[in-house]
Structures are given as C-alpha cells and as structure tokens.
MIDREN-409623 format. One record per residue (C-alpha): residue number from 1; x negated, z, y negated; chain. Coordinates in steps of 0.25 Angstrom, whole numbers, plus 5000, padded with zeros to 4 digits. Layout:
BEGIN
R   num     xx     zz     yy   cadena
R   NUM      X      Z      Y        A
...
//
This chain:
BEGIN
R   num     xx     zz     yy   cadena
R     1   4887   5139   5129        A
R     2   4884   5133   5144        A
R     3   4888   5120   5142        A
R     4   4891   5112   5156        A
R     5   4895   5098   5161        A
R     6   4911   5093   5162        A
R     7   4917   5080   5167        A
R     8   4926   5079   5157        A
R     9   4927   5085   5142        A
R    10   4939   5084   5133        A
R    11   4940   5083   5119        A
R    12   4951   5089   5114        A
R    13   4962   5098   5119        A
R    14   4975   5092   5115        A
R    15   4985   5085   5124        A
R    16   4975   5073   5129        A
R    17   4964   5083   5131        A
R    18   4973   5093   5137        A
R    19   4979   5082   5149        A
R    20   4963   5077   5149        A
R    21   4956   5088   5153        A
R    22   4966   5094   5162        A
R    23   4967   5080   5168        A
R    24   4952   5079   5172        A
R    25   4950   5093   5176        A
R    26   4961   5091   5185        A
R    27   4953   5081   5191        A
R    28   4941   5090   5195        A
R    29   4935   5086   5185        A
R    30   4926   5098   5174        A
R    31   4934   5098   5161        A
R    32   4929   5103   5146        A
R    33   4940   5102   5135        A
R    34   4936   5102   5122        A
R    35   4944   5107   5110        A
R    36   4941   5112   5095        A
R    37   4951   5123   5098        A
R    38   4957   5128   5110        A
R    39   4969   5134   5106        A
R    40   4973   5119   5102        A
R    41   4973   5115   5116        A
R    42   4985   5105   5117        A
R    43   4990   5108   5105        A
R    44   5001   5100   5098        A
R    45   4997   5095   5085        A
R    46   5009   5087   5082        A
R    47   5023   5088   5087        A
R    48   5026   5100   5098        A
R    49   5032   5092   5109        A
R    50   5029   5084   5120        A
R    51   5035   5071   5124        A
R    52   5047   5062   5118        A
R    53   5048   5048   5119        A
R    54   5037   5041   5127        A
R    55   5030   5053   5126        A
R    56   5036   5061   5135        A
R    57   5034   5050   5146        A
R    58   5020   5051   5143        A
R    59   5020   5066   5145        A
R    60   5028   5066   5159        A
R    61   5016   5054   5164        A
R    62   5006   5064   5160        A
R    63   5012   5074   5168        A
R    64   5013   5064   5179        A
R    65   4996   5061   5177        A
R    66   4995   5078   5178        A
R    67   4993   5081   5165        A
R    68   4999   5093   5158        A
R    69   5007   5089   5145        A
R    70   5021   5088   5152        A
R    71   5018   5104   5158        A
R    72   5014   5110   5145        A
R    73   5026   5102   5138        A
R    74   5035   5109   5148        A
R    75   5030   5124   5147        A
R    76   5030   5123   5131        A
R    77   5042   5114   5129        A
R    78   5053   5121   5119        A
R    79   5063   5107   5120        A
R    80   5062   5097   5130        A
R    81   5072   5084   5126        A
R    82   5073   5070   5135        A
R    83   5073   5059   5123        A
R    84   5081   5047   5123        A
R    85   5090   5052   5133        A
R    86   5100   5042   5128        A
R    87   5094   5031   5133        A
R    88   5087   5027   5147        A
R    89   5080   5035   5155        A
R    90   5068   5027   5152        A
R    91   5066   5031   5138        A
R    92   5069   5047   5139        A
R    93   5058   5053   5135        A
R    94   5054   5069   5137        A
R    95   5052   5077   5126        A
R    96   5047   5093   5124        A
R    97   5046   5100   5112        A
R    98   5034   5111   5114        A
R    99   5030   5123   5109        A
R   100   5017   5120   5102        A
R   101   5009   5131   5104        A
R   102   5014   5135   5117        A
R   103   5009   5118   5122        A
R   104   4994   5121   5119        A
R   105   4996   5135   5125        A
R   106   5000   5130   5138        A
R   107   4990   5117   5137        A
R   108   4977   5129   5134        A
R   109   4983   5135   5146        A
R   110   4984   5123   5155        A
R   111   4969   5117   5151        A
R   112   4964   5132   5152        A
R   113   4969   5134   5167        A
R   114   4963   5122   5171        A
R   115   4951   5122   5181        A
R   116   4940   5111   5178        A
R   117   4943   5113   5162        A
R   118   4936   5118   5152        A
R   119   4940   5120   5137        A
R   120   4929   5123   5125        A
R   121   4933   5122   5111        A
R   122   4923   5114   5101        A
R   123   4923   5101   5096        A
R   124   4916   5089   5103        A
R   125   4908   5080   5092        A
R   126   4899   5072   5100        A
R   127   4899   5062   5114        A
R   128   4888   5062   5122        A
R   129   4886   5046   5129        A
R   130   4875   5042   5140        A
R   131   4875   5029   5143        A
R   132   4890   5025   5140        A
R   133   4895   5037   5146        A
R   134   4900   5050   5141        A
R   135   4889   5063   5144        A
R   136   4894   5074   5134        A
R   137   4901   5080   5121        A
R   138   4895   5087   5110        A
R   139   4902   5097   5103        A
R   140   4903   5103   5089        A
R   141   4896   5116   5095        A
R   142   4885   5108   5100        A
R   143   4889   5108   5114        A
R   144   4885   5097   5123        A
R   145   4894   5094   5135        A
R   146   4893   5085   5143        A
R   147   4903   5079   5152        A
R   148   4906   5065   5160        A
R   149   4918   5061   5151        A
R   150   4926   5065   5138        A
R   151   4939   5063   5135        A
R   152   4942   5065   5119        A
R   153   4955   5068   5116        A
R   154   4952   5073   5101        A
R   155   4967   5070   5095        A
R   156   4968   5070   5081        A
R   157   4954   5077   5078        A
R   158   4944   5068   5076        A
R   159   4941   5070   5062        A
R   160   4954   5073   5058        A
R   161   4960   5074   5046        A
R   162   4973   5079   5041        A
R   163   4982   5073   5029        A
R   164   4993   5079   5021        A
R   165   4995   5074   5008        A
R   166   4981   5070   5003        A
R   167   4976   5081   5009        A
R   168   4967   5080   5020        A
R   169   4961   5088   5028        A
R   170   4950   5087   5040        A
R   171   4958   5091   5054        A
R   172   4963   5086   5067        A
R   173   4977   5097   5067        A
R   174   4981   5106   5058        A
R   175   4972   5117   5056        A
R   176   4962   5110   5065        A
R   177   4948   5103   5063        A
R   178   4943   5089   5067        A
R   179   4935   5085   5078        A
R   180   4923   5079   5072        A
R   181   4911   5072   5077        A
R   182   4917   5066   5088        A
R   183   4922   5053   5083        A
R   184   4909   5049   5077        A
R   185   4902   5052   5092        A
R   186   4913   5045   5097        A
R   187   4910   5031   5087        A
R   188   4895   5033   5088        A
R   189   4898   5028   5103        A
R   190   4906   5016   5098        A
R   191   4919   5022   5097        A
R   192   4929   5017   5085        A
R   193   4936   5027   5081        A
R   194   4948   5026   5069        A
R   195   4959   5036   5064        A
R   196   4974   5039   5068        A
R   197   4983   5048   5059        A
R   198   4995   5057   5064        A
R   199   5002   5066   5057        A
R   200   5012   5078   5060        A
R   201   5023   5084   5053        A
R   202   5026   5098   5045        A
R   203   5028   5111   5051        A
R   204   5040   5120   5046        A
R   205   5046   5133   5048        A
R   206   5059   5133   5057        A
R   207   5063   5143   5048        A
R   208   5064   5135   5036        A
R   209   5073   5125   5045        A
R   210   5087   5124   5042        A
R   211   5092   5119   5057        A
R   212   5108   5117   5053        A
R   213   5103   5104   5046        A
R   214   5096   5098   5059        A
R   215   5099   5093   5071        A
R   216   5096   5101   5084        A
R   217   5090   5094   5095        A
R   218   5089   5103   5107        A
R   219   5082   5101   5119        A
R   220   5088   5096   5132        A
R   221   5097   5106   5140        A
R   222   5090   5103   5153        A
R   223   5075   5100   5147        A
R   224   5069   5090   5156        A
R   225   5052   5094   5158        A
R   226   5041   5085   5156        A
R   227   5033   5089   5168        A
R   228   5036   5084   5182        A
R   229   5031   5097   5186        A
R   230   5041   5106   5178        A
R   231   5054   5108   5184        A
R   232   5062   5112   5173        A
R   233   5062   5117   5156        A
R   234   5069   5131   5156        A
R   235   5064   5136   5144        A
R   236   5073   5138   5131        A
R   237   5073   5126   5121        A
R   238   5072   5126   5106        A
R   239   5080   5115   5098        A
R   240   5073   5104   5088        A
R   241   5080   5100   5076        A
R   242   5080   5084   5070        A
R   243   5083   5082   5055        A
R   244   5080   5070   5046        A
R   245   5073   5066   5033        A
R   246   5080   5058   5024        A
R   247   5079   5050   5010        A
R   248   5074   5063   5001        A
R   249   5064   5067   5012        A
R   250   5057   5052   5012        A
R   251   5057   5053   4996        A
R   252   5051   5065   4995        A
R   253   5042   5059   5006        A
R   254   5038   5049   4999        A
R   255   5036   5057   4985        A
R   256   5021   5061   4994        A
R   257   5018   5046   4997        A
R   258   5007   5046   4988        A
R   259   5003   5057   4994        A
R   260   5001   5053   5008        A
R   261   4987   5051   5015        A
R   262   4997   5042   5024        A
R   263   5000   5033   5013        A
R   264   4987   5035   5002        A
R   265   4977   5030   5014        A
R   266   4970   5044   5017        A
R   267   4976   5043   5031        A
R   268   4968   5031   5038        A
R   269   4973   5033   5051        A
R   270   4986   5027   5057        A
R   271   4996   5035   5063        A
R   272   5003   5034   5077        A
R   273   5016   5023   5076        A
R   274   5027   5032   5082        A
R   275   5023   5045   5074        A
R   276   5024   5040   5059        A
R   277   5022   5051   5049        A
R   278   5036   5054   5040        A
R   279   5030   5046   5028        A
R   280   5027   5036   5037        A
R   281   5041   5034   5042        A
R   282   5048   5035   5030        A
R   283   5039   5020   5026        A
R   284   5041   5014   5038        A
R   285   5055   5015   5039        A
R   286   5059   5017   5026        A
R   287   5073   5013   5030        A
R   288   5075   5025   5038        A
R   289   5084   5036   5029        A
R   290   5078   5048   5039        A
R   291   5069   5052   5049        A
R   292   5071   5062   5061        A
R   293   5064   5075   5059        A
R   294   5064   5086   5071        A
R   295   5061   5099   5068        A
R   296   5053   5105   5081        A
R   297   5049   5117   5082        A
R   298   5036   5121   5087        A
R   299   5039   5130   5096        A
R   300   5047   5142   5102        A
R   301   5041   5153   5094        A
R   302   5037   5147   5081        A
R   303   5044   5143   5067        A
R   304   5034   5129   5067        A
R   305   5043   5117   5066        A
R   306   5037   5104   5069        A
R   307   5046   5092   5059        A
R   308   5045   5083   5069        A
R   309   5046   5067   5062        A
R   310   5040   5074   5049        A
R   311   5026   5070   5051        A
R   312   5017   5067   5038        A
R   313   5005   5069   5030        A
R   314   5011   5070   5014        A
R   315   5009   5081   5006        A
R   316   5013   5094   5012        A
R   317   5023   5096   4999        A
R   318   5030   5084   5002        A
R   319   5031   5086   5016        A
R   320   5037   5100   5014        A
R   321   5048   5092   5001        A
R   322   5051   5083   5012        A
R   323   5053   5090   5023        A
R   324   5064   5096   5014        A
R   325   5073   5086   5013        A
R   326   5077   5087   5027        A
R   327   5088   5093   5032        A
R   328   5086   5106   5037        A
R   329   5070   5106   5030        A
R   330   5075   5109   5017        A
R   331   5071   5125   5018        A
R   332   5059   5119   5026        A
R   333   5045   5129   5025        A
R   334   5034   5119   5030        A
R   335   5024   5126   5039        A
R   336   5015   5114   5040        A
R   337   5012   5101   5031        A
R   338   5011   5089   5040        A
R   339   4999   5081   5041        A
R   340   4992   5068   5045        A
R   341   4980   5070   5054        A
R   342   4970   5057   5055        A
R   343   4959   5057   5066        A
R   344   4950   5048   5073        A
R   345   4953   5040   5086        A
R   346   4948   5029   5094        A
R   347   4956   5016   5097        A
R   348   4959   5016   5110        A
R   349   4954   5001   5111        A
R   350   4940   5011   5117        A
R   351   4946   5018   5129        A
R   352   4950   5012   5142        A
R   353   4963   5014   5148        A
R   354   4957   5028   5155        A
R   355   4954   5031   5141        A
R   356   4939   5031   5144        A
R   357   4931   5024   5132        A
R   358   4926   5011   5132        A
R   359   4914   5015   5126        A
R   360   4909   5025   5136        A
R   361   4912   5030   5149        A
R   362   4918   5045   5151        A
R   363   4923   5047   5137        A
R   364   4939   5046   5135        A
R   365   4947   5045   5123        A
R   366   4962   5053   5124        A
R   367   4972   5054   5115        A
R   368   4973   5053   5101        A
R   369   4958   5047   5101        A
R   370   4965   5036   5106        A
R   371   4976   5033   5095        A
R   372   4987   5038   5101        A
R   373   4994   5050   5096        A
R   374   5005   5060   5104        A
R   375   5002   5072   5115        A
R   376   5009   5063   5124        A
R   377   5000   5053   5123        A
R   378   4987   5062   5121        A
R   379   4989   5068   5135        A
R   380   4991   5057   5142        A
R   381   4980   5050   5138        A
R   382   4970   5065   5140        A
R   383   4976   5064   5155        A
R   384   4970   5049   5157        A
R   385   4958   5052   5150        A
R   386   4958   5064   5158        A
//
C-alpha cells in the first residue's frame, strides 16, 4: 500500500467523524477518514431519529456552520414533527424520524463525493507524538500514517463490552467488534480514561403489533425541514405510535433485577441522565404508574420497529415477557433484545474549548469520547474539531 501523509486523520465515521472529515476537507485540508467498516458510515446506532427537545436546535446550528446532519435528515426523513408547539417558540424543537439504512447510505454518499477526502477501512491502534505534537497514527494492519492533526471520534467502540442480563460479549455495537489498542496508547501519553455506559431497546416486528390499542402520532401536516437549504419536504410521512407501561410491566421487569448487569455491579460505567434505562426509570421514579413507550418504524421498507422508552440490559426473556404486558404488544415478536454497551471515554477536562487536547498539540477529541451521548452532540463536536 502506498502510504501518503495527510493534514488530518479522523478516527471513526459516526456522526462526529462525518462532520469533522467534511469540515476539514472543505477548508482545503487533505483528510483521511478511518473506519472499521465503510458500510457503517453515519450509522444510527440507537434511535433512528434526529433532533427533538434541545437537540433539534443543535442540528440547526450545525447546519448554519455548513454541516451535513440537517440535510441528511431532510433527505432521509420519514416523519417530521415540531415538538412543544403548545408552548412558546423559544422551546419549539424540530424532530425527524429517519430511515436508518437510507441515512447511512446518504452520509456515505456525501463523504465519497467530497474532494480532499479519502476513506480507509482499518483500526487505529497507536498514536504517534513527537515533541508534544501529533505526527501520525499506527493501524491494526501495521501501517503507519503521518498526519499533522488527529481527530478521535471513536463513539462507543473503545474496549466496548455489551451486556444483556448476566451475559456479556465484546463489541462496540450489535454484531460489530470493539476498537482495541487506542485507549492504552493514549494512556501511555498521560491521558486519563474512565468508563461510560449507554443502552438501546429491543427491536420488534411491526406485523406483531396491535396498533388499535395504541395512539397514533402522525407527522405535521406541513412538515418543516431542518436545513435552511431545504425548500420543503414533500414525501409522504409514516406515523409513530404511543403506548404505556403499567404496574404488571414494572413487576415483570423487577423480577429480573437479580440478573441485571447494572444492579449486580457488572457495569461499572455511568450512563447519561437524560436517557435512563426502563429498569432505572421504575426504580428512580417508583411513584409513577406508567411510562411512555413510542413505537417507531426504522424505515419505509422494513418491518423493524424501535421500542423507544424501553432501553434495557435485563435478560432477553425478561424483556420479552415485560413487553407482552404493554397494550398493543401482547403478541409481539422480538427481533433483537436490548443491551447496554460499556466503553472507554476521556473526561473532557483534558480538552480545550476547541476540543484540542491540552497534552498533545494537534490531537482533538470529538463525540462520545468526551463523555457526551447523542448523534446531535457528536455532530456538533465533530464540526468544531474539524
């Protein structure tokens, strides 16, 4: 392989990596985007949606800075809603339900069409520094790539471990391996790491749902796009549906607490406060008789439904039995259980406001490596770092 030098190397092609690599290339820098799977560029690991309360405003700010998230969301959206319309304009929040596969395909298309930007499928395992400045990276395949700047946007992959009940397996995302070596390399340079956890809910077959027992949540009749460059949204929209947990649901979930990796101490990392698991919700908010569950399609041409509000790492059989107590899900077919993923991050006191690290010049951290969670927060950090 003919190895060349780059102005910028970006590690990871999630939402932070997409924005970082495009921003750098559009400023005339030569950029190399490194990913362990080219087909996973811009993949929506959890909920196939962009925006929502507070997050929608971030997407519009990214758009104003020249980022791509808003335009990709407009292109691949299957439902558009402006949340909080019953309140004042200051808290209105745009949200789009997106086609999961189409979003990733569109993100990759935009990356591949960008001048000054190359993609390589490989894993970065080593960071090379000289006199306190970044000079390159080493990869799992043994290649050394020189660069002037390095942006690490590794998502949930650094030494990732996935938990379902008392069973665990290594991985950064369902059926995808973890990234190993990079944490140790950064620690040798003096960086301090810690562990975080996030989770995802089960996926179910829409043909097994009784929608007559749920509340339809249609899109806005006159949908408003995210991007200032999108004139209008003219495609037909797809509805989401609302249902609720109940006392029986909570009792079934509690029956699995003795096999919960979170409550049994298997998970050491902490999770984001605004996205708790269903088991965490019924403990922390024990006085609540029910919790909202949104049934959200993952695309136009798929039967997969995302059970929003039911993020969990309880045993698969407990997840299944608990879902069957929810109105509309009595005969549900679970396609994939939920799980928690635990991964390394680097507490953000180690970066400047520019996201460049204090320890190493030219080294930037963006996205979940800084301890944040969410596509929009990652993309915002990515465009700043890029």
